[in-house]
Wavefront OBJ file of the C-alpha trace (Angstrom):
o trace
v -14.855 -0.029 -14.321
v -15.168 -3.351 -12.564
v -13.479 -6.271 -14.295
v -15.303 -9.576 -14.346
v -13.452 -12.654 -13.111
v -15.341 -15.908 -13.482
v -13.488 -18.019 -10.925
v -11.797 -17.563 -7.595
v -8.552 -18.785 -9.210
v -8.768 -15.955 -11.762
v -9.187 -13.484 -8.911
v -6.107 -14.900 -7.192
v -4.103 -14.628 -10.432
v -5.101 -10.967 -10.652
v -4.101 -10.407 -7.019
v -0.726 -12.046 -7.715
v -0.298 -9.894 -10.823
v -0.967 -6.784 -8.757
v 1.502 -7.872 -6.071
v 4.264 -8.592 -8.596
v 3.686 -5.282 -10.354
v 3.901 -3.487 -7.012
v 7.230 -5.195 -6.228
v 8.503 -4.197 -9.687
v 7.450 -0.597 -9.033
v 9.269 -0.704 -5.683
v 12.397 -1.937 -7.470
v 12.194 0.973 -9.943
v 11.757 3.443 -7.080
v 14.744 2.057 -5.143
v 16.947 2.110 -8.258
v 15.857 5.701 -8.893
v 16.715 6.707 -5.342
v 20.100 4.976 -5.505
v 21.044 6.476 -8.854
v 19.584 9.982 -8.525
v 20.355 10.385 -4.830
v 23.435 8.439 -3.842
v 24.714 8.237 -7.420
v 24.836 12.032 -7.701
v 26.434 12.579 -4.271
v 29.860 13.319 -5.777
v 28.427 15.966 -8.105
v 29.182 19.598 -7.347
v 26.177 20.825 -9.341
v 23.722 22.973 -7.418
v 20.227 24.131 -8.288
v 18.785 26.988 -6.206
v 21.750 26.581 -3.799
v 20.745 22.947 -3.216
v 23.008 20.064 -4.232
v 21.680 18.093 -7.195
v 21.758 14.806 -5.262
v 19.220 16.165 -2.762
v 16.848 17.233 -5.525
v 17.314 13.951 -7.380
v 17.100 11.778 -4.278
v 14.079 13.493 -2.759
v 12.035 15.285 -5.404
v 13.044 12.978 -8.263
v 12.270 9.842 -6.309
v 8.939 11.315 -5.207
v 7.997 12.093 -8.815
v 8.897 8.571 -9.953
v 6.828 7.179 -7.081
v 3.780 9.223 -8.106
v 4.132 8.110 -11.734
v 4.482 4.470 -10.642
v 1.389 4.690 -8.421
v -0.719 6.219 -11.200
v 0.518 3.626 -13.695
v -0.318 0.791 -11.292
v -3.788 2.192 -10.664
v -4.601 2.774 -14.325
v -2.990 -0.305 -15.916
v -2.577 -3.113 -13.390
v -5.039 -2.843 -10.519
v -8.597 -4.081 -10.938
v -11.639 -3.347 -8.818
v -13.338 -6.643 -8.041
v -15.008 -8.411 -5.168
v -12.793 -11.130 -3.718
v -15.798 -13.128 -2.477
v -17.294 -15.860 -4.615
v -19.922 -14.304 -6.872
v -22.616 -16.776 -5.827
v -22.095 -16.014 -2.144
v -22.067 -12.256 -2.792
v -25.360 -12.479 -4.669
v -27.029 -14.260 -1.731
v -25.845 -11.771 0.899
l 1 2 3 4 5 6 7 8 9 10 11 12 13 14 15 16 17 18 19 20 21 22 23 24 25 26 27 28 29 30 31 32 33 34 35 36 37 38 39 40 41 42 43 44 45 46 47 48 49 50 51 52 53 54 55 56 57 58 59 60 61 62 63 64 65 66 67 68 69 70 71 72 73 74 75 76 77 78 79 80 81 82 83 84 85 86 87 88 89 90 91
């Protein structure tokens, strides 16, 4: 679904909102990697003969990244034309 933005300023606010949400998602991903990867490095727990910090740091971080990308796409990102509507109608 294409959202309607009436002014160029509204489009820029949406672009800024998307950028800030992406930075927030990056922060969550980095914190996940630090806590599930490096944070579990001292753990002696193994799963399928693989240390838990490898599973948490690689697979866990990947899963959080996929969830963050889907959440951004469904909730934050909007499909809109960045051109002025009047100019787009003429072309």
